[in-house]
C-alpha positions in Angstrom: -0.2 -0.2 -0.1 1.3 3.5 -0.7 2.8 5.7 1.8 0.4 8.8 1.4 -0.2 11.8 3.6 -3.2 14.1 3.1 -4.7 17.2 4.9 -8.3 16.9 4.9 -11.1 19.8 5.2 -14.8 20.0 4.7 -17.6 22.5 4.5 -16.0 25.7 4.2 -19.2 27.3 3.1 -17.6 30.5 2.1 -19.9 33.2 1.5 -22.7 31.3 3.4 -24.2 34.0 6.1 -27.0 31.4 7.1 -24.6 28.7 8.3 -23.2 31.1 11.0 -26.6 31.2 12.3 -27.0 27.3 12.4 -23.4 26.9 13.4 -22.5 29.6 16.0 -19.1 28.1 16.8 -17.9 29.6 13.6 -18.3 33.1 14.4 -17.6 32.5 18.0 -14.1 30.9 17.1 -13.5 33.8 14.4 -14.2 36.6 17.4 -11.9 34.5 19.6 -9.0 35.0 17.2 -9.8 38.5 16.6 -12.1 38.6 13.3 -15.6 39.7 12.6 -15.5 38.3 9.0 -15.7 34.8 9.3 -14.5 34.0 5.5 -11.3 36.2 6.1 -10.6 34.3 9.3 -11.1 30.8 7.8 -8.8 31.2 4.9 -5.9 32.9 7.1 -6.7 30.2 9.9 -6.5 27.2 7.6 -3.4 28.6 5.4 -1.5 28.4 8.8 -1.9 24.7 8.7 -1.7 24.3 4.9 1.4 24.7 2.6 1.4 25.0 -1.2 3.2 21.4 -1.4 0.6 19.8 0.7 -2.0 17.4 -0.8 -5.6 18.2 0.3 -8.7 16.6 0.1 -12.1 18.9 0.7 -15.0 16.9 1.0 -17.6 19.0 -0.3 -19.8 22.3 0.4 -17.1 24.8 -0.7 -19.0 28.0 -1.0 -22.6 29.6 -1.7 -23.2 32.5 -4.2 -19.9 34.9 -4.9 -18.1 33.0 -2.1 -16.9 30.5 -4.4 -14.1 32.8 -5.8 -12.4 32.8 -2.7 -11.2 29.1 -3.0 -8.2 30.3 -5.0 -6.9 31.5 -1.7 -6.5 28.1 -0.1 -2.8 26.7 -0.2 -2.3 23.2 -1.5 -3.1 21.0 -4.0 -6.8 20.3 -3.8 -8.9 17.5 -4.6 -12.6 18.3 -4.1 -15.1 15.3 -3.6 -18.5 17.2 -4.5 -20.8 18.3 -1.9 -24.8 18.9 -2.1 -24.3 22.4 -2.3 -21.2 22.5 -5.0 -23.0 23.7 -8.0 -21.7 22.9 -11.4 -20.5 26.4 -12.4 -18.6 26.5 -9.3 -16.9 23.1 -10.2 -15.7 24.2 -13.4 -14.2 27.2 -11.6 -12.4 25.1 -9.2 -11.0 23.1 -12.0 -9.8 26.3 -13.7 -7.8 27.2 -10.6 -6.0 23.7 -10.4 -8.2 21.8 -8.3 -9.2 18.1 -9.4 -12.8 17.3 -8.7 -14.4 14.2 -8.3 -18.1 13.8 -9.0 -18.6 10.3 -9.3 -17.6 7.0 -7.8 -13.8 6.9 -7.8 -12.4 3.6 -6.8 -8.5 3.6 -6.6 -8.1 -0.2 -5.7 -8.5 -3.5 -7.8 -12.2 -4.3 -7.7 -14.8 -6.3 -9.7 -16.1 -3.7 -12.4 -19.0 -5.9 -13.1 -20.1 -6.1 -9.7 -19.9 -2.3 -9.3 -22.1 -2.0 -12.6 -24.5 -4.2 -10.8 -24.8 -2.1 -7.6 -25.0 1.0 -9.8 -28.0 -0.4 -12.0 -30.2 -0.5 -8.8 -30.0 3.4 -8.5 -31.4 6.2 -10.8 -29.5 8.5 -13.0 -30.2 11.3 -10.3 -29.0 9.6 -7.6 -25.8 8.1 -9.4 -25.0 12.0 -10.2 -25.4 13.1 -6.8 -23.3 10.5 -5.5 -19.1 11.1 -5.1 -16.8 9.3 -3.4 -13.0 8.1 -3.1 -11.7 4.8 -2.1 -8.1 4.4 -1.6 -5.5 2.4 0.4 -3.5 4.9 2.7 -1.0 3.4 5.2 -2.6 0.4 5.6 -6.2 1.5 6.0 -9.1 1.2 3.0 -10.5 4.7 3.5 -13.8 5.6 2.0 -13.8 9.6 1.6 -17.2 11.1 0.8 -19.1 14.3 1.8 -22.2 12.3 3.1 -21.5 9.8 6.1 -21.8 6.3 4.9 -23.9 5.5 7.8 -26.0 8.7 8.2 -28.3 8.5 11.3 -29.1 12.3 11.3 -33.1 12.6 10.9 -32.6 15.9 8.8 -31.2 13.9 6.1 -33.8 11.8 5.1 -33.8 13.0 1.8 -30.7 11.6 1.1 -31.3 8.2 1.9 -30.7 6.7 -1.2 -27.5 8.4 -1.6 -26.7 6.8 1.8 -28.0 3.3 0.8 -25.6 3.7 -2.5 -22.7 4.7 -0.3 -23.2 1.8 2.1 -23.0 -0.8 -0.8 -19.8 0.7 -2.2 -18.2 0.6 1.4 -19.2 -3.0 1.9 -18.1 -4.2 -1.8 -14.5 -2.3 -1.4 -14.3 -4.0 2.3 -13.3 -0.4 3.5 -12.2 0.2 7.0 -13.2 3.6 7.7 -15.3 6.5 6.1 -14.0 10.2 6.3 -17.0 12.4 5.7 -18.1 16.0 5.7 -21.6 17.3 5.6 -23.1 17.1 9.1 -21.3 20.1 10.8 -21.2 19.7 14.6 -23.2 16.7 14.5 -21.6 13.6 14.5 -23.1 10.1 13.5 -23.5 7.0 15.9 -20.8 4.8 14.1 -17.3 4.3 14.8 -16.6 3.6 11.3 -17.4 7.4 10.4 -14.7 10.1 11.2 -16.1 13.8 10.7 -13.8 16.0 8.9 -16.1 19.0 9.4 -14.5 22.1 10.7 -16.7 22.6 13.6 -15.7 19.4 15.5 -12.0 19.9 14.6 -11.3 23.4 16.0 -11.2 24.6 12.3 -8.0 22.6 11.9 -7.4 20.2 9.0 -7.2 16.4 9.6 -4.1 14.9 8.8 -3.8 11.1 7.5 
C-alpha cells in the first residue's frame, strides 16, 4: 500500500451567511481569534496549517453564491469530492484554478467492475449524479472518502437516504475500514467507522492522515 499523507477539510461554506446562524461556533471561533469576517478568518486560519506542496482533500460544500471565488486563496494541491451545495458552475471554476474535482464514484483499488456496475444499476440516474466518493488504500487502511457520511443517522437527512444506501453498498463492496466524511457539521453520526472532517468538530484545523 502506498505511503501517502493528506490533509483533509470539509464544508468551508465560503460566502454562506446563514451557516453562521446554524453553526454559531464558527463566528465564535473567528471572534476569539480577533476577526469579525468569518471567511477572512477561515482562509487565514486554514492557511496557517496548509502549505503549497500539501495534498489536500476537501470533502465538499466549498462555497455559496460569490463565495466560491475565495477558493483560490487556499494553499495546497486540492482534490474536491463534490458536496450537495457544489454547483456545476462552481466546479468548473475550481478546475480552472487547478483543483481536481471528483463528482462520481472513484475507486483506486483493484475491484470487480461488473459487480460495481450491478450495484449502480439499482439506482436511478439522478442518485448516481449526486453521489461522489473516493476509495483509497492509505498507510494500511482502506479509506472511503465522501461528503455524506456512509452510515448517516441524522434525521434531517432523510432526503439523502438513497445516496446513503448506495454509499453503504460501495463501502461494503470495497471492504473499507473507515469513512471520512463532511456534511454533518457539528453533528457526529453514531457509528465508529465514520470520522467527521467538518471544521466545527476539529477546531477548524485540517485532519491529517
